C-alpha atoms as an extended CHARMM CRD file, in Angstrom:
* protein
*
       224  EXT
         1         1  UNK       CA             91.1540000000      113.9970000000       84.4040000000  PROA      1               0.0000000000
         2         2  UNK       CA             90.1000000000      115.7940000000       87.6160000000  PROA      2               0.0000000000
         3         3  UNK       CA             86.3570000000      115.3730000000       88.2280000000  PROA      3               0.0000000000
         4         4  UNK       CA             85.8340000000      119.0790000000       89.0320000000  PROA      4               0.0000000000
         5         5  UNK       CA             87.2980000000      120.0050000000       85.6290000000  PROA      5               0.0000000000
         6         6  UNK       CA             84.7700000000      117.7010000000       83.9980000000  PROA      6               0.0000000000
         7         7  UNK       CA             81.9290000000      119.3220000000       85.9510000000  PROA      7               0.0000000000
         8         8  UNK       CA             83.0780000000      122.8330000000       85.0470000000  PROA      8               0.0000000000
         9         9  UNK       CA             83.4340000000      122.0040000000       81.3500000000  PROA      9               0.0000000000
        10        10  UNK       CA             80.2540000000      119.9600000000       81.0300000000  PROA      10              0.0000000000
        11        11  UNK       CA             77.7890000000      122.0910000000       82.9770000000  PROA      11              0.0000000000
        12        12  UNK       CA             79.0990000000      125.6660000000       83.0670000000  PROA      12              0.0000000000
        13        13  UNK       CA             78.8310000000      128.0160000000       80.0400000000  PROA      13              0.0000000000
        14        14  UNK       CA             82.1430000000      128.8360000000       78.3900000000  PROA      14              0.0000000000
        15        15  UNK       CA             83.4590000000      132.3990000000       77.9990000000  PROA      15              0.0000000000
        16        16  UNK       CA             85.0330000000      133.3790000000       74.6890000000  PROA      16              0.0000000000
        17        17  UNK       CA             86.7710000000      136.6370000000       75.5700000000  PROA      17              0.0000000000
        18        18  UNK       CA             86.4800000000      140.0330000000       73.8420000000  PROA      18              0.0000000000
        19        19  UNK       CA             85.4230000000      140.3330000000       70.2200000000  PROA      19              0.0000000000
        20        20  UNK       CA             88.0770000000      141.2350000000       67.6120000000  PROA      20              0.0000000000
        21        21  UNK       CA             87.8040000000      144.9090000000       66.5200000000  PROA      21              0.0000000000
        22        22  UNK       CA             86.7810000000      143.9680000000       62.9680000000  PROA      22              0.0000000000
        23        23  UNK       CA             83.9400000000      141.8640000000       64.3540000000  PROA      23              0.0000000000
        24        24  UNK       CA             82.6910000000      144.6000000000       66.6830000000  PROA      24              0.0000000000
        25        25  UNK       CA             82.7080000000      147.1160000000       63.8590000000  PROA      25              0.0000000000
        26        26  UNK       CA             80.5880000000      144.8690000000       61.6390000000  PROA      26              0.0000000000
        27        27  UNK       CA             77.9790000000      144.1600000000       64.3430000000  PROA      27              0.0000000000
        28        28  UNK       CA             75.2970000000      146.5310000000       65.6210000000  PROA      28              0.0000000000
        29        29  UNK       CA             75.6530000000      147.6830000000       69.2330000000  PROA      29              0.0000000000
        30        30  UNK       CA             72.4980000000      147.4330000000       71.3460000000  PROA      30              0.0000000000
        31        31  UNK       CA             71.5960000000      148.2520000000       74.9410000000  PROA      31              0.0000000000
        32        32  UNK       CA             68.7300000000      146.6170000000       76.8400000000  PROA      32              0.0000000000
        33        33  UNK       CA             67.5670000000      147.9320000000       80.2380000000  PROA      33              0.0000000000
        34        34  UNK       CA             66.9580000000      145.4530000000       83.0290000000  PROA      34              0.0000000000
        35        35  UNK       CA             63.7290000000      143.5170000000       82.5210000000  PROA      35              0.0000000000
        36        36  UNK       CA             63.3960000000      144.2540000000       78.8120000000  PROA      36              0.0000000000
        37        37  UNK       CA             62.6930000000      141.5600000000       76.2410000000  PROA      37              0.0000000000
        38        38  UNK       CA             65.4370000000      140.9010000000       73.7030000000  PROA      38              0.0000000000
        39        39  UNK       CA             63.8870000000      137.9200000000       71.9170000000  PROA      39              0.0000000000
        40        40  UNK       CA             60.3020000000      136.6700000000       71.8200000000  PROA      40              0.0000000000
        41        41  UNK       CA             59.5050000000      132.9870000000       71.5530000000  PROA      41              0.0000000000
        42        42  UNK       CA             58.2200000000      132.1310000000       68.0680000000  PROA      42              0.0000000000
        43        43  UNK       CA             59.6850000000      135.0860000000       66.1730000000  PROA      43              0.0000000000
        44        44  UNK       CA             62.1100000000      134.5010000000       63.2500000000  PROA      44              0.0000000000
        45        45  UNK       CA             65.7530000000      134.1170000000       64.3060000000  PROA      45              0.0000000000
        46        46  UNK       CA             67.1600000000      136.9780000000       62.2320000000  PROA      46              0.0000000000
        47        47  UNK       CA             69.9310000000      137.8880000000       64.6930000000  PROA      47              0.0000000000
        48        48  UNK       CA             72.1690000000      136.3980000000       67.3360000000  PROA      48              0.0000000000
        49        49  UNK       CA             74.0300000000      138.2150000000       70.0920000000  PROA      49              0.0000000000
        50        50  UNK       CA             77.2360000000      138.5090000000       72.0920000000  PROA      50              0.0000000000
        51        51  UNK       CA             77.1080000000      139.8680000000       75.6650000000  PROA      51              0.0000000000
        52        52  UNK       CA             79.5710000000      142.6530000000       76.5510000000  PROA      52              0.0000000000
        53        53  UNK       CA             78.1050000000      143.5100000000       79.9570000000  PROA      53              0.0000000000
        54        54  UNK       CA             75.1190000000      142.2930000000       81.9440000000  PROA      54              0.0000000000
        55        55  UNK       CA             73.2490000000      139.0120000000       81.8850000000  PROA      55              0.0000000000
        56        56  UNK       CA             70.2630000000      137.5280000000       80.0540000000  PROA      56              0.0000000000
        57        57  UNK       CA             67.9190000000      134.6360000000       80.8400000000  PROA      57              0.0000000000
        58        58  UNK       CA             66.2810000000      132.3050000000       78.3180000000  PROA      58              0.0000000000
        59        59  UNK       CA             62.8770000000      130.8090000000       79.1480000000  PROA      59              0.0000000000
        60        60  UNK       CA             60.3540000000      128.5970000000       77.3700000000  PROA      60              0.0000000000
        61        61  UNK       CA             56.6290000000      129.1750000000       77.7950000000  PROA      61              0.0000000000
        62        62  UNK       CA             54.6760000000      125.9470000000       77.5020000000  PROA      62              0.0000000000
        63        63  UNK       CA             51.1870000000      125.7470000000       75.9490000000  PROA      63              0.0000000000
        64        64  UNK       CA             49.6910000000      125.5500000000       79.4650000000  PROA      64              0.0000000000
        65        65  UNK       CA             51.3140000000      128.9040000000       80.2970000000  PROA      65              0.0000000000
        66        66  UNK       CA             54.0430000000      127.5690000000       82.6000000000  PROA      66              0.0000000000
        67        67  UNK       CA             57.3690000000      129.3410000000       82.0740000000  PROA      67              0.0000000000
        68        68  UNK       CA             60.6180000000      127.3810000000       82.4410000000  PROA      68              0.0000000000
        69        69  UNK       CA             64.0310000000      129.0500000000       82.6860000000  PROA      69              0.0000000000
        70        70  UNK       CA             66.7070000000      126.8620000000       81.0970000000  PROA      70              0.0000000000
        71        71  UNK       CA             69.7680000000      128.9770000000       80.2600000000  PROA      71              0.0000000000
        72        72  UNK       CA             71.6690000000      132.1570000000       81.0460000000  PROA      72              0.0000000000
        73        73  UNK       CA             74.2690000000      134.1380000000       79.1100000000  PROA      73              0.0000000000
        74        74  UNK       CA             76.6260000000      136.7650000000       80.4780000000  PROA      74              0.0000000000
        75        75  UNK       CA             79.7410000000      138.7320000000       79.5200000000  PROA      75              0.0000000000
        76        76  UNK       CA             81.8270000000      136.9100000000       76.9330000000  PROA      76              0.0000000000
        77        77  UNK       CA             79.0700000000      134.5510000000       75.7950000000  PROA      77              0.0000000000
        78        78  UNK       CA             76.8830000000      134.2070000000       72.6920000000  PROA      78              0.0000000000
        79        79  UNK       CA             73.1590000000      133.5420000000       72.6990000000  PROA      79              0.0000000000
        80        80  UNK       CA             70.5030000000      132.8510000000       70.0430000000  PROA      80              0.0000000000
        81        81  UNK       CA             73.2180000000      131.5580000000       67.7100000000  PROA      81              0.0000000000
        82        82  UNK       CA             71.7620000000      128.0490000000       67.3700000000  PROA      82              0.0000000000
        83        83  UNK       CA             68.3420000000      129.0550000000       65.9310000000  PROA      83              0.0000000000
        84        84  UNK       CA             70.0600000000      131.7520000000       63.8340000000  PROA      84              0.0000000000
        85        85  UNK       CA             72.2310000000      129.2030000000       62.0310000000  PROA      85              0.0000000000
        86        86  UNK       CA             69.3750000000      126.7190000000       61.9050000000  PROA      86              0.0000000000
        87        87  UNK       CA             67.3510000000      129.4100000000       60.1070000000  PROA      87              0.0000000000
        88        88  UNK       CA             64.4310000000      128.6270000000       62.3870000000  PROA      88              0.0000000000
        89        89  UNK       CA             62.1630000000      130.5550000000       64.7160000000  PROA      89              0.0000000000
        90        90  UNK       CA             63.2790000000      131.2200000000       68.2900000000  PROA      90              0.0000000000
        91        91  UNK       CA             61.9560000000      128.5050000000       70.6060000000  PROA      91              0.0000000000
        92        92  UNK       CA             62.5280000000      130.6200000000       73.7060000000  PROA      92              0.0000000000
        93        93  UNK       CA             62.1700000000      134.1500000000       75.0830000000  PROA      93              0.0000000000
        94        94  UNK       CA             65.2460000000      136.0750000000       76.2420000000  PROA      94              0.0000000000
        95        95  UNK       CA             65.0430000000      138.8020000000       78.9050000000  PROA      95              0.0000000000
        96        96  UNK       CA             67.7650000000      141.0940000000       80.2630000000  PROA      96              0.0000000000
        97        97  UNK       CA             68.3020000000      140.1050000000       83.9090000000  PROA      97              0.0000000000
        98        98  UNK       CA             70.5330000000      143.1620000000       84.3200000000  PROA      98              0.0000000000
        99        99  UNK       CA             71.1720000000      146.1980000000       82.1380000000  PROA      99              0.0000000000
       100       100  UNK       CA             72.8760000000      144.5260000000       79.2100000000  PROA      100             0.0000000000
       101       101  UNK       CA             75.1080000000      145.7080000000       76.3450000000  PROA      101             0.0000000000
       102       102  UNK       CA             75.3160000000      143.3700000000       73.3510000000  PROA      102             0.0000000000
       103       103  UNK       CA             76.6200000000      143.1030000000       69.8130000000  PROA      103             0.0000000000
       104       104  UNK       CA             73.8570000000      142.0930000000       67.4140000000  PROA      104             0.0000000000
       105       105  UNK       CA             74.7880000000      139.9890000000       64.3880000000  PROA      105             0.0000000000
       106       106  UNK       CA             72.7110000000      139.7510000000       61.2030000000  PROA      106             0.0000000000
       107       107  UNK       CA             73.2700000000      137.6450000000       58.0860000000  PROA      107             0.0000000000
       108       108  UNK       CA             74.7210000000      140.6860000000       56.3290000000  PROA      108             0.0000000000
       109       109  UNK       CA             77.2030000000      141.3660000000       59.1310000000  PROA      109             0.0000000000
       110       110  UNK       CA             78.2140000000      137.6880000000       59.1850000000  PROA      110             0.0000000000
       111       111  UNK       CA             78.9720000000      137.8060000000       55.4590000000  PROA      111             0.0000000000
       112       112  UNK       CA             81.3340000000      140.7240000000       56.1220000000  PROA      112             0.0000000000
       113       113  UNK       CA             82.9220000000      139.0440000000       59.1380000000  PROA      113             0.0000000000
       114       114  UNK       CA             83.4630000000      135.7840000000       57.2500000000  PROA      114             0.0000000000
       115       115  UNK       CA             85.5290000000      137.6940000000       54.6920000000  PROA      115             0.0000000000
       116       116  UNK       CA             87.6450000000      139.7690000000       57.1020000000  PROA      116             0.0000000000
       117       117  UNK       CA             87.8880000000      137.4060000000       60.1240000000  PROA      117             0.0000000000
       118       118  UNK       CA             87.1670000000      133.8090000000       59.0810000000  PROA      118             0.0000000000
       119       119  UNK       CA             88.7130000000      132.6240000000       62.3630000000  PROA      119             0.0000000000
       120       120  UNK       CA             85.7390000000      134.1520000000       64.1860000000  PROA      120             0.0000000000
       121       121  UNK       CA             83.4760000000      131.5770000000       62.5490000000  PROA      121             0.0000000000
       122       122  UNK       CA             85.4870000000      128.8690000000       64.3180000000  PROA      122             0.0000000000
       123       123  UNK       CA             84.7640000000      130.5710000000       67.6620000000  PROA      123             0.0000000000
       124       124  UNK       CA             81.0580000000      130.4120000000       66.8450000000  PROA      124             0.0000000000
       125       125  UNK       CA             81.3780000000      126.7250000000       66.0140000000  PROA      125             0.0000000000
       126       126  UNK       CA             83.0350000000      126.1910000000       69.4060000000  PROA      126             0.0000000000
       127       127  UNK       CA             80.1800000000      128.0300000000       71.1130000000  PROA      127             0.0000000000
       128       128  UNK       CA             77.5190000000      125.9230000000       69.4250000000  PROA      128             0.0000000000
       129       129  UNK       CA             79.4020000000      122.6530000000       69.9670000000  PROA      129             0.0000000000
       130       130  UNK       CA             79.8270000000      123.4380000000       73.6610000000  PROA      130             0.0000000000
       131       131  UNK       CA             76.1050000000      124.1500000000       74.0150000000  PROA      131             0.0000000000
       132       132  UNK       CA             75.2860000000      120.8110000000       72.4150000000  PROA      132             0.0000000000
       133       133  UNK       CA             77.6800000000      119.1160000000       74.8590000000  PROA      133             0.0000000000
       134       134  UNK       CA             76.1030000000      120.9530000000       77.8010000000  PROA      134             0.0000000000
       135       135  UNK       CA             72.6270000000      119.9160000000       76.6420000000  PROA      135             0.0000000000
       136       136  UNK       CA             73.7380000000      116.2780000000       76.3830000000  PROA      136             0.0000000000
       137       137  UNK       CA             75.1640000000      116.3800000000       79.9090000000  PROA      137             0.0000000000
       138       138  UNK       CA             72.0420000000      118.0860000000       81.2410000000  PROA      138             0.0000000000
       139       139  UNK       CA             69.9100000000      115.3350000000       79.7090000000  PROA      139             0.0000000000
       140       140  UNK       CA             72.1180000000      112.7070000000       81.3440000000  PROA      140             0.0000000000
       141       141  UNK       CA             71.9590000000      114.3740000000       84.7370000000  PROA      141             0.0000000000
       142       142  UNK       CA             68.1550000000      114.6340000000       84.5010000000  PROA      142             0.0000000000
       143       143  UNK       CA             68.0440000000      110.9190000000       83.6940000000  PROA      143             0.0000000000
       144       144  UNK       CA             70.6070000000      109.5220000000       86.1270000000  PROA      144             0.0000000000
       145       145  UNK       CA             71.5350000000      112.0180000000       88.8740000000  PROA      145             0.0000000000
       146       146  UNK       CA             69.6210000000      112.6340000000       92.1280000000  PROA      146             0.0000000000
       147       147  UNK       CA             67.7560000000      115.9080000000       92.6270000000  PROA      147             0.0000000000
       148       148  UNK       CA             70.3130000000      116.9600000000       95.2620000000  PROA      148             0.0000000000
       149       149  UNK       CA             73.1730000000      116.7400000000       92.7550000000  PROA      149             0.0000000000
       150       150  UNK       CA             71.2520000000      118.6560000000       90.0700000000  PROA      150             0.0000000000
       151       151  UNK       CA             70.2380000000      121.3740000000       92.5240000000  PROA      151             0.0000000000
       152       152  UNK       CA             73.7870000000      121.7150000000       93.8620000000  PROA      152             0.0000000000
       153       153  UNK       CA             75.1080000000      122.1910000000       90.3190000000  PROA      153             0.0000000000
       154       154  UNK       CA             72.5590000000      124.9140000000       89.6140000000  PROA      154             0.0000000000
       155       155  UNK       CA             73.3790000000      126.8360000000       92.8080000000  PROA      155             0.0000000000
       156       156  UNK       CA             77.1510000000      126.4970000000       92.2860000000  PROA      156             0.0000000000
       157       157  UNK       CA             76.7970000000      127.6060000000       88.6500000000  PROA      157             0.0000000000
       158       158  UNK       CA             74.8390000000      130.7310000000       89.6480000000  PROA      158             0.0000000000
       159       159  UNK       CA             77.3920000000      131.5630000000       92.3560000000  PROA      159             0.0000000000
       160       160  UNK       CA             80.2030000000      131.2200000000       89.8170000000  PROA      160             0.0000000000
       161       161  UNK       CA             78.6460000000      134.1120000000       87.8870000000  PROA      161             0.0000000000
       162       162  UNK       CA             78.7150000000      136.3600000000       90.9500000000  PROA      162             0.0000000000
       163       163  UNK       CA             81.6680000000      138.3700000000       92.3250000000  PROA      163             0.0000000000
       164       164  UNK       CA             84.1470000000      136.3220000000       94.3630000000  PROA      164             0.0000000000
       165       165  UNK       CA             82.9060000000      135.7990000000       97.9040000000  PROA      165             0.0000000000
       166       166  UNK       CA             79.2510000000      136.3420000000       96.9630000000  PROA      166             0.0000000000
       167       167  UNK       CA             77.1380000000      133.7330000000       98.7650000000  PROA      167             0.0000000000
       168       168  UNK       CA             73.5120000000      135.0210000000       98.7910000000  PROA      168             0.0000000000
       169       169  UNK       CA             71.0560000000      134.3590000000       95.9660000000  PROA      169             0.0000000000
       170       170  UNK       CA             67.7360000000      136.1600000000       95.5820000000  PROA      170             0.0000000000
       171       171  UNK       CA             65.8700000000      133.1960000000       94.1100000000  PROA      171             0.0000000000
       172       172  UNK       CA             62.6490000000      131.3570000000       94.9430000000  PROA      172             0.0000000000
       173       173  UNK       CA             62.0730000000      127.6330000000       95.3730000000  PROA      173             0.0000000000
       174       174  UNK       CA             59.8280000000      127.7590000000       92.3040000000  PROA      174             0.0000000000
       175       175  UNK       CA             62.5990000000      129.3040000000       90.1860000000  PROA      175             0.0000000000
       176       176  UNK       CA             65.0680000000      126.6720000000       91.3950000000  PROA      176             0.0000000000
       177       177  UNK       CA             62.5970000000      123.9150000000       90.5620000000  PROA      177             0.0000000000
       178       178  UNK       CA             62.2600000000      125.2660000000       87.0120000000  PROA      178             0.0000000000
       179       179  UNK       CA             66.0390000000      125.3530000000       86.5650000000  PROA      179             0.0000000000
       180       180  UNK       CA             66.5060000000      121.8970000000       88.0890000000  PROA      180             0.0000000000
       181       181  UNK       CA             63.6630000000      120.2020000000       86.2340000000  PROA      181             0.0000000000
       182       182  UNK       CA             61.9230000000      118.9060000000       89.3660000000  PROA      182             0.0000000000
       183       183  UNK       CA             59.0180000000      119.8560000000       91.6070000000  PROA      183             0.0000000000
       184       184  UNK       CA             59.0430000000      122.7710000000       94.0430000000  PROA      184             0.0000000000
       185       185  UNK       CA             58.2190000000      120.3220000000       96.8570000000  PROA      185             0.0000000000
       186       186  UNK       CA             61.3530000000      118.2850000000       96.0960000000  PROA      186             0.0000000000
       187       187  UNK       CA             63.5210000000      121.4240000000       95.9740000000  PROA      187             0.0000000000
       188       188  UNK       CA             62.1640000000      122.5400000000       99.3500000000  PROA      188             0.0000000000
       189       189  UNK       CA             62.8720000000      119.0910000000      100.8000000000  PROA      189             0.0000000000
       190       190  UNK       CA             66.5050000000      119.1930000000       99.6290000000  PROA      190             0.0000000000
       191       191  UNK       CA             67.0390000000      122.7750000000      100.8420000000  PROA      191             0.0000000000
       192       192  UNK       CA             65.6070000000      121.9310000000      104.2700000000  PROA      192             0.0000000000
       193       193  UNK       CA             68.0130000000      118.9790000000      104.4810000000  PROA      193             0.0000000000
       194       194  UNK       CA             70.9320000000      121.2560000000      103.5460000000  PROA      194             0.0000000000
       195       195  UNK       CA             69.8520000000      123.7370000000      106.1980000000  PROA      195             0.0000000000
       196       196  UNK       CA             69.8120000000      120.9930000000      108.8380000000  PROA      196             0.0000000000
       197       197  UNK       CA             73.3750000000      120.0340000000      107.7770000000  PROA      197             0.0000000000
       198       198  UNK       CA             74.5930000000      123.6430000000      107.9600000000  PROA      198             0.0000000000
       199       199  UNK       CA             75.1850000000      123.9820000000      104.2120000000  PROA      199             0.0000000000
       200       200  UNK       CA             72.6580000000      126.7780000000      103.6220000000  PROA      200             0.0000000000
       201       201  UNK       CA             70.4430000000      129.2350000000      105.4460000000  PROA      201             0.0000000000
       202       202  UNK       CA             66.9570000000      129.9580000000      104.1270000000  PROA      202             0.0000000000
       203       203  UNK       CA             65.5090000000      133.4410000000      104.3650000000  PROA      203             0.0000000000
       204       204  UNK       CA             62.5400000000      135.0480000000      102.6220000000  PROA      204             0.0000000000
       205       205  UNK       CA             63.2120000000      134.6950000000       98.8500000000  PROA      205             0.0000000000
       206       206  UNK       CA             66.9540000000      134.3780000000       99.6170000000  PROA      206             0.0000000000
       207       207  UNK       CA             69.2790000000      131.3850000000       99.7010000000  PROA      207             0.0000000000
       208       208  UNK       CA             72.4970000000      131.9050000000      101.6960000000  PROA      208             0.0000000000
       209       209  UNK       CA             75.2730000000      129.3630000000      101.1350000000  PROA      209             0.0000000000
       210       210  UNK       CA             77.1810000000      128.8090000000      104.3820000000  PROA      210             0.0000000000
       211       211  UNK       CA             79.4030000000      125.8620000000      103.3220000000  PROA      211             0.0000000000
       212       212  UNK       CA             80.3440000000      126.2130000000       99.6520000000  PROA      212             0.0000000000
       213       213  UNK       CA             82.9400000000      123.3700000000       99.6700000000  PROA      213             0.0000000000
       214       214  UNK       CA             80.2470000000      120.9400000000      100.8520000000  PROA      214             0.0000000000
       215       215  UNK       CA             77.9240000000      122.1130000000       98.0890000000  PROA      215             0.0000000000
       216       216  UNK       CA             80.6990000000      121.7220000000       95.5040000000  PROA      216             0.0000000000
       217       217  UNK       CA             81.3270000000      118.1550000000       96.6960000000  PROA      217             0.0000000000
       218       218  UNK       CA             77.6630000000      117.3260000000       96.2000000000  PROA      218             0.0000000000
       219       219  UNK       CA             77.7490000000      118.8840000000       92.7080000000  PROA      219             0.0000000000
       220       220  UNK       CA             80.7990000000      116.7450000000       91.8820000000  PROA      220             0.0000000000
       221       221  UNK       CA             78.8640000000      113.5380000000       92.5970000000  PROA      221             0.0000000000
       222       222  UNK       CA             80.2320000000      113.3960000000       96.1540000000  PROA      222             0.0000000000
       223       223  UNK       CA             78.4940000000      113.3700000000       99.5160000000  PROA      223             0.0000000000
       224       224  UNK       CA             78.8580000000      116.0330000000      102.1910000000  PROA      224             0.0000000000
């Protein structure tokens, strides 16, 4: 199997396409302006969501007040489904990164959907199973892979969510360190090395990727 296929499947969120009409009719339609909170950490998981347009970010706030971003969801993806089916409280906060339109599913709407479109439940199972697989791979990469590889995967993954040809990211070293699971100092060290090799340019609060193929080779366990 081609290594890039493995990387894409193991570390990039999967899209599940448009919802069937019967499913959309059973769910509530919600709109969240950019910057608004959709879910608060610690509240009961009474709903889960499907993104029609926009993007959301999930973060965990630690007891010491440090906030860590660990996941995103965009068009064609579900979020908050795992705690919903676990019947637990949300362990993270979700914020709309952009103006976001979602379908909101409750237990009552799922009872209706299970009767009229039982095949939709299988799609949800696929979503949850893929998230478990992604989490397992993320744990392995945190354990075994160098910081450079982890950081390259994060940057490539974010670029994959942007329009084709988009190469500039408005993101700070601190935000990248939170996503990568390493220190800001280490992230800065890697980015400075990439700049010296012509892979990126660093501007104020902006990361510009100049050599995407080189970055993709690093993300795929290769060396530039």
